[in-house]
C-alpha positions in Angstrom: -115.6 2.5 -23.4 -112.7 1.7 -25.4 -110.8 4.5 -24.0 -111.9 3.5 -20.5 -110.2 -0.1 -20.9 -107.3 1.1 -22.4 -106.7 3.6 -19.6 -107.1 0.6 -17.4 -104.7 -1.6 -18.9 -102.2 1.3 -19.4 -102.4 2.0 -15.5 -102.0 -1.7 -14.7 -99.1 -2.3 -16.8 -97.6 0.8 -15.3 -98.0 -0.1 -11.7 -96.9 -3.9 -12.3 -93.9 -2.7 -13.7 -93.0 0.2 -10.9 -93.8 -2.5 -8.4 -91.6 -5.0 -10.0 -88.9 -2.7 -10.5 -89.3 -1.2 -6.9 -89.1 -4.9 -5.5 -85.9 -5.7 -7.7 -84.1 -2.5 -6.1 -85.0 -3.5 -2.8 -84.0 -7.2 -3.4 -80.8 -5.8 -4.5 -80.3 -3.7 -1.7 -81.2 -6.5 1.1 -78.6 -9.0 -0.5 -76.0 -6.5 -0.7 -76.2 -5.7 2.8 -76.3 -9.5 3.8 -73.2 -9.6 1.5 -75.1 -12.8 -0.6 -75.2 -10.8 -3.9 -76.2 -11.1 -6.8 -79.7 -13.0 -4.9 -82.6 -11.3 -6.5 -86.1 -11.7 -6.2 -88.7 -9.9 -8.5 -92.2 -9.3 -7.8 -94.6 -7.9 -5.1 -96.4 -9.6 -3.4 -95.6 -12.9 -5.3 -92.3 -13.3 -6.2 -92.2 -14.5 -9.7 -88.6 -14.4 -10.6 -85.7 -15.3 -8.4 -82.1 -15.4 -9.0 -79.4 -16.8 -6.7 -75.5 -17.9 -6.8 -74.4 -21.1 -5.9 -70.8 -22.4 -4.9 -70.0 -25.4 -7.1 -66.9 -27.1 -7.6 -65.7 -25.1 -10.6 -66.4 -21.8 -9.0 -69.8 -20.0 -8.7 -72.8 -20.4 -10.8 -76.0 -18.5 -10.9 -79.5 -20.1 -10.8 -82.6 -18.7 -11.8 -86.1 -19.4 -12.4 -89.5 -18.2 -13.0 -93.0 -18.7 -11.7 -95.3 -18.0 -14.2 -98.5 -18.2 -12.3 -97.2 -15.7 -9.9 -96.9 -12.9 -12.8 -100.6 -13.9 -13.6 -101.5 -13.2 -9.8 -99.4 -9.9 -9.9 -101.0 -8.7 -12.9 -104.5 -9.5 -11.7 -103.7 -7.7 -8.4 -102.7 -4.6 -10.4 -105.9 -4.6 -12.4 -108.1 -4.8 -9.4 -106.0 -2.0 -7.7 -106.4 0.1 -10.5 -110.2 -0.6 -11.0 -110.4 0.2 -7.1 -108.6 3.3 -7.3 -110.6 4.7 -10.7 -113.7 3.8 -8.7 -112.6 5.7 -5.5 -111.7 8.4 -7.8 -114.8 8.6 -9.6 -117.1 8.7 -6.4 -115.0 11.6 -5.1 -115.7 13.9 -8.2 
């Protein structure tokens, strides 16, 4: 039981990290192609971190923010995805 729980947590964290990194890379590529670099959005399907550049009177400034509830939503979606995958894999065996 503990091993199964740890596997679910491990794969959920792994899925969360991979999707977050992929969304970061995708966001960086899109903003680079649109000449709006370093505007970034991290998180899939819900963006939980954003960074953008604004032009103030003294030059360019980076603004950023975090949406904590979106992090929770993404983690819950990852857990359900892993549970669904493990259930389907168990039924096929």
